[in-house]
N, C-alpha and C positions, 0 to 999 in steps of 0.2 A: 645536366638536365634541367628542359624548360618548364616554364610553369603549369603551360598545359600538361603537359607528359605525369610532372608530380601530383597533380589533381587525380589523376586518372588512375592512380596508383594505388593500394593500400599502405596505410601511413604506417611505419614501426612509431610508437612512443616507447618513451623511458617507461618501465612497469615497478611499480611497489606494492606492497602488502599494505592492506586495512590496518591503520595504526591501531594502537588502544585507546588512543585517545578520541579517536572517532569512534570505537565502540562504546566508549563511555558516555557518548555524547547520546549514540541510542540508547542508550537506558530510560533518556526524554521522553522518547519516541515511548519506550516500552508504556511508559504511566498516559501520554496520551491516547494509546489502545484503552488501556486500561478503562480512561474517562470515556472514552467512545461506547466501549462495552457496556458500562453502567449506565450510562445516558440513555442506550436502545433500550434496554432490560427493563427501564423503570417504565419505559415510554413508547411500545412497540405498535403504539398509531401509527398510521399512514404519515401522519404528521411528522412524530419524534423521528419516524425512521428518514424523512426528509430532511429535518434537520441536521441529523448525524452522519448525510450525506452531504448535506452541502460541507459541514464542518471537517469532515474529512479530507474533501478534497483541498478545498482552502490549505489544513495544515501538508497533503500532502504534496501540494505544491511547493511550497517553500522547503518541505525536510528533502525531494529528491535533487531543490534550488543546492543543497546544504552537498547530498551526492555530488552534484554536480561540481562544486565549487572545490572539495576536501580530491577532486580526481584530478585537477589543473591548480590546486594550489596545496601541497602535500600542508601540514599543520605542524613544520619543523624549525620554527623559531617561536620566541617570546611571545611575540608580539600577535602573531596569528594565534597559538593557543590562545591567549589571553580575548580575543574577538572572539572563536569558537565558542570561548566559556560565555560572554556574553551571548553569541546567539541560543543559547543553550538555556540559559537564564530568560530570555524571553519565548522560550517552548515552553519551558516550564510554568510560566504564568498562562499562558494558552491553554494547558493541560489542566490547572487548578479550573480554570476559570467554566470549563467545558461544561461541565452539568449543568452551571444556570447560566449558558453563554447568550442563551434569548429572553432572559430575566434578570437581573442586576450585575452580574458579572460581564455582561454586554462588553462592557468599557474597558475593562481590564482583558479581556480575547484582545480587542482591539490595539489598545495602546502595544499588548506582547507582541500581538502580529507587524504591527510597526515595527516595532525593537527588529524582532528578526529580518525582516527585510531591509531593513537600514544597515545592519551587520553585511550580510550578504553581498548586497551592491557594493560596499564601500571596499571590503577585501577583495572580491572577486574582479572590479576593476583593477585595484592598486598593485594585485599581485599576480593575475592571471594569466598574462605575460602577452606577448602579443596582438593573438588572431581571438584567443577567447576573453583578453581584457574588451578588445574593439566590440566582441560580438556581445561583451554584458553591456558596455554602454546602452549601445540602441534597444537592447531588452530592459531594462533598468527602469524607462522611465514607465513603462506597463505595469510591470512588477510593482513599483512605488505608489502605479494609479491603482492599481486591484486594494494594494495595502491600504492608501488613504479611503476606498470604499468598505474595504472592512473596520477602519476606525471609524470614520463618521455614524457608519452600521447600527455602531458599538453601543452610541450614545441616541439610535431613535427606539421608538417605539418597534416590540417586536413583529409585525407586521412589515413592517418600514426597513426594520433590520436586516428578514428577511430578504427582502427586495435587493437591498445596499447589498449584502452578502453575494446572493444569485447572484447580479451583476458582476462582480469582482471576478467569480467565477466563468463566467463567459469573458471576461477577459483576459483571463486568466488563459482556456482556452484557444481563443483567437489570435493571443500574440504572436508564437512562432509564427502564423501565416503571414501576419502583417508585415513581421520584421524576419525575411527570410534568409538574415542572415546565422542564424544558429548554424551552419553548415562549417561555420568558424570557429566552432568551440572545439579544444583539443578534447580525447575521448581516451582513456587509458581504458584498453578492455579487461584484461583479467582485474583492475583493479576495482572497474565499474560495477560488472557483473558479482564477483563479490562482495558488495556493498550491498547490492540490492538482494543478493540470496542472503543476507544474515538478517534484513528485516523481515523478510520475509519468515526466517527461524522464532526472530522475535515476536512476530505477530502472532506463530503458531501456538508460540509458548503461551499465550494468550488464553487461547481455548483448554491448555493443558488445567492453567488456574482457575478457569471456568469448574472445569469438571470438580478440582478442589470445593471451589467457594460453594457449587449445589449442594455439594457431599456435605458442609458443615451442619454440626449439631445432628447430623441424623443418623439412628443406628448402623452399625455395620455389618447387615447382615447379605447374603446372599444375593438379591434383589439390587442391594447399590453397588455389591461388586461387580456383577454382571452389566449393570447400565455403566458403570464408569468404564469398565475394561472395552467396553462397546465405544465409547466415545473415544476412548485413546485410539481404539483401532481407525476410527474415523479419521481423528487428524492425522494418526501416520500414513493412511491413505492419501492425504494431501500434500504432507512432507514428500510422499514418491511422485505423486504428480507433475511436484515439481522435480526434483533432484533426481528421480528415478532415472537409470541408464544415462548417469551423466548429462542429464541437461543441461545444467549451466555449463557444465566445458563445451558443451557442443556451440551455446550459445554466444560464448566468448570468442570461440572460432571462426563463428559467422559476421562477428565483427570484423575481427580481424581483417578477415577478406574482404572489407570494404575500403572505398574511398573514408578520407574523413568526413569527404562531406555527405556519403552516404550512411556512413557510422552514428554520426550526431545526429540525423534523420532517423535511426533506426532506435537509436539510446531513445530519443523523444519518444514515440511509438512503440517500441515494444518495453520499455522500461519503466514509462509514464502510461500513455493512457492505458498499458493493457494493465501494469501491475495497478492502477489504482482499483478497477473491478475485482483480481486477486487478493487483495489485501481486504475489499469492503467484505468479500464473500466470507473472510476467515471471521473478522469479526461479527457480523450477522452469523453464521455459526457458532460460535463460542457463544453468541445470545441461546441459539437454540440449545446448544449442550446444557446450558445453564440450568434452564429449563425444565431440562428431557429427567436428569439426575435425581433428583428429590421427586419425583411423578411416572416413576418409571410404568408401572401398571398402571395408571390413568389415563384417560384420553388427554390433548393435548388439546389449546383454544386454537381456533388460526391464526393466531399472529406467532405462536410458539413451533406450529409443527411449518410456518411458510419461512421463520427466522432456519430450522432444519434444510430442509428442501432445497429453500431458495438461495439459502448461502452457498449451499454447494454448487448450484446451478451458475451462479454469477461467479465464483472461483473460478469451476472449467470453461464458462466463458471468456474471460482472460485468460488461460492458459491456451485457447482456442485461438484468440488475436496476436498474442506471444509468438506461438508458432510459426502461425502465419508471416507474419512479420518477419521474423529472421530463419524462416524458411527450416524450421530445424524437425522435423517429422511429422508424423500424417495426423491427421484433425477430426478425422470421420468417427471415431469412437468417443473420443469428447464432448464433440455434438450432440449424439446420442445420449449420451452421459449427462450431457445437463439439461436434454428434454423427461431423461430417466429422474431425473432426482426431482425436478416441478411433481412430478407421476406419483410422488412418494409423501405429498402431501396428504391427499385422502385421507393414506394410513394412522397415519398421525393422530388423526381427529377420533380415531378410535383407538389406539393405543402405541403411547409415546415411545417404547422400548422397539416394539415392532417396526417404528418408523430408522429408529437409528438402524436398527439389523440392517431393513432395506436398502438403506444407505450405503452401511458399508457392504452390501451383497451388489450393490451397483457400479460401486465405484471399483471394488474386488475385481467385478466383468469384465470393467473397460479395461484394467491395468496385464490384468490375464490376458486380454484379447491382442492389447497392445504389446505385450511382450511375445505370444506366439510369432506374430506377424516378423517379430524382429528378429527370431530365432533361425 
């Protein structure tokens, strides 16, 4: 087959399941989500939210980078496992630094992030195979440049730290478009989709934990039980939005039917840009649920009501882009659901449990309508 015809045909790659070591690696990501949720819960001001968004994007860029890494380089040798554990150690340092990353822990955050980048680039270039290794060699200077900004920023005063870390985020966003060779990365569709689905499960688990934290020390009465069950129902509906009707299977099939370069571009947009708001929305909802559980029959402050309604809206907006990019379902009702979720904010200012109920009804209605349309 000629080179031209090979590049225009879908590429079949050797598939393998997500390894237990990758799942172990994800345990540190659970901790980063927990720390980001704690950070936002402690400071729901616009400044606090902005800091969480910056840190989440910085962390996700390299976390997703490790998903791409293990998709191309299975951790099946002792050296690869040791290096993956070194990257895991870097992520642990980052997670520990999150609560005070814009204060005294800034240097630790920056150094941990540099370690994560060095391990990622070194292992990818040395073992990624001809196409992926070459593409990574071109991308590595951008990744290490952003890591340098994060590390240097960690030693700067908080305002300049925010500037440096924002510049790092901008560099991350533009790097795939400045270096247009990312289409050379090999994407194993089944492994790639499964790994991202697992990280969504991990993040949703944080919302369940938030219910328990919010209920800690409170008497187990009918009010608390109802509030907890409504919170659980909302998290379940978010799970259904992502996994219902085999959306993950359809995403895998969509990737499989693309050429290699199309698959890499779709992986970047649908599983990178779209999953950032999906995961941010889950974190924000966890904060809203945590603030609601103990005050179900009281009104919420604007920050708490925005966390609930805005978190669901951000999550659904990410879902809209995810579906559009992979062409795997209608988005009309999810767009409407995004707007309706934001419209519940005034309800929360009146009564917390009423807003959670309204969100359960909104998301339940959009899922029911989508189910009816597919029937």
